[in-house]
Residue frames as qw, qx, qy, qz and C-alpha x, y, z in Angstrom:
[[0.183, -0.075, -0.157, 0.968, 1.35, 2.26, 10.68],
 [0.131, 0.701, 0.655, -0.251, -1.85, 4.12, 11.48],
 [0.339, 0.465, 0.372, 0.728, -2.63, 6.68, 8.77],
 [0.298, -0.878, -0.298, -0.227, -4.67, 8.84, 11.14],
 [0.638, -0.677, 0.006, 0.367, -1.71, 9.08, 13.44],
 [0.586, 0.091, 0.320, 0.739, 0.63, 9.82, 10.61],
 [0.129, 0.699, 0.385, 0.588, -1.60, 12.63, 9.39],
 [0.436, -0.886, -0.135, -0.083, -1.61, 14.12, 12.89],
 [0.328, 0.691, -0.515, 0.386, 2.15, 13.77, 13.06],
 [0.690, -0.535, 0.268, -0.408, 1.59, 11.36, 16.00],
 [0.964, 0.113, -0.206, 0.128, 4.04, 8.59, 15.02],
 [0.242, -0.870, 0.399, -0.159, 6.85, 8.66, 17.65],
 [0.778, 0.192, -0.504, 0.323, 10.16, 6.89, 18.41],
 [0.475, -0.290, -0.494, 0.668, 10.30, 7.46, 22.14],
 [0.065, -0.694, -0.311, 0.646, 10.05, 11.21, 22.65],
 [0.020, 0.459, -0.378, -0.803, 10.79, 12.22, 19.12],
 [0.764, 0.454, 0.208, -0.409, 8.52, 11.91, 16.11],
 [0.715, -0.008, 0.585, 0.382, 9.70, 9.45, 13.40],
 [0.435, 0.557, 0.440, 0.554, 8.67, 11.77, 10.57],
 [0.203, -0.250, -0.143, 0.936, 9.62, 15.41, 10.59],
 [0.361, 0.675, 0.356, -0.536, 7.03, 18.08, 9.66],
 [0.253, 0.614, -0.480, -0.573, 8.86, 18.59, 6.35],
 [0.062, -0.067, 0.973, 0.212, 8.64, 14.83, 5.68],
 [0.294, 0.499, 0.746, -0.329, 4.88, 14.86, 6.34],
 [0.318, 0.710, -0.010, -0.629, 4.56, 17.77, 3.91],
 [0.162, 0.450, -0.736, -0.480, 6.51, 15.91, 1.19],
 [0.181, 0.137, 0.974, -0.013, 4.44, 12.72, 1.78],
 [0.345, 0.644, 0.487, -0.478, 1.25, 14.72, 1.38],
 [0.247, 0.676, -0.324, -0.614, 2.60, 16.53, -1.70],
 [0.073, 0.291, -0.890, -0.344, 3.63, 13.27, -3.45],
 [0.093, 0.228, 0.965, -0.095, 0.63, 11.10, -2.42],
 [0.318, -0.253, -0.326, -0.854, -2.20, 13.70, -2.75],
 [0.565, -0.214, 0.431, -0.670, -3.71, 11.93, 0.29],
 [0.842, 0.122, -0.424, -0.312, -4.03, 8.49, -1.46],
 [0.754, -0.514, 0.366, -0.183, -3.67, 5.89, 1.27],
 [0.963, 0.151, 0.120, 0.187, -1.88, 3.38, -1.03],
 [0.506, 0.688, -0.170, 0.491, 0.77, 5.97, -1.97],
 [0.372, -0.766, 0.347, -0.393, 1.19, 7.14, 1.68],
 [0.916, -0.293, 0.274, -0.021, 1.74, 3.47, 2.77],
 [0.863, 0.378, 0.025, 0.334, 4.23, 2.79, -0.09],
 [0.267, 0.773, -0.241, 0.523, 6.24, 5.96, 0.48],
 [0.519, -0.702, 0.347, -0.344, 6.30, 5.54, 4.32],
 [0.967, -0.149, 0.199, 0.048, 7.32, 1.88, 4.09],
 [0.723, 0.522, -0.067, 0.448, 10.15, 2.66, 1.60],
 [0.029, 0.815, -0.253, 0.520, 11.26, 5.60, 3.74],
 [0.716, -0.581, 0.295, -0.249, 11.31, 3.57, 6.99],
 [0.955, 0.055, 0.134, 0.257, 13.38, 0.80, 5.28],
 [0.536, 0.656, -0.114, 0.519, 15.71, 3.37, 3.86],
 [0.274, -0.804, 0.265, -0.456, 16.07, 5.08, 7.19],
 [0.886, -0.399, 0.232, -0.046, 16.73, 1.81, 9.02],
 [0.899, 0.255, 0.056, 0.352, 19.34, 0.74, 6.49],
 [0.388, 0.627, -0.145, 0.660, 21.14, 4.12, 6.94],
 [0.493, -0.232, -0.573, 0.612, 20.88, 4.24, 10.74],
 [0.094, -0.336, -0.049, -0.936, 18.48, 7.21, 10.73],
 [0.047, -0.324, -0.825, 0.460, 16.10, 7.66, 13.64],
 [0.279, 0.648, 0.318, -0.633, 14.15, 10.48, 12.11],
 [0.469, 0.413, 0.614, 0.482, 12.78, 10.53, 8.57],
 [0.008, -0.595, -0.068, 0.801, 13.16, 14.07, 7.18],
 [0.571, 0.707, 0.142, -0.393, 12.05, 15.76, 3.95],
 [0.160, 0.671, -0.659, -0.300, 15.41, 15.09, 2.20],
 [0.280, -0.126, 0.952, -0.002, 15.00, 11.34, 2.78],
 [0.568, 0.512, 0.556, -0.325, 11.50, 11.40, 1.50],
 [0.416, 0.783, -0.232, -0.400, 12.70, 13.19, -1.67],
 [0.008, -0.502, 0.844, 0.189, 15.48, 10.64, -2.14],
 [0.445, 0.161, 0.866, -0.162, 12.97, 7.71, -1.83],
 [0.579, 0.688, 0.253, -0.357, 10.55, 9.39, -4.31],
 [0.354, 0.760, -0.428, -0.337, 13.40, 9.98, -6.84],
 [0.033, -0.488, 0.869, 0.073, 15.21, 6.76, -6.29],
 [0.143, 0.054, 0.987, -0.057, 12.47, 4.16, -5.95],
 [0.311, 0.564, 0.698, -0.314, 9.06, 5.55, -6.72],
 [0.290, 0.683, -0.146, -0.654, 9.57, 7.73, -9.84]]
């Protein structure tokens, strides 16, 4: 995943973004902009979303991943 594209909100699944604006806000809040934390959180979130049949990663999923796997 391209971090620049993620920061611009430019990561898409067809016509829809994969990460909602709220998800991007939570990613930034948790990571503080640190690339390693962004990558880790996005990877865990994409795996979690895929396992649960979700096409869009929202802020609630990001919070679940942070609480369940990264805290």
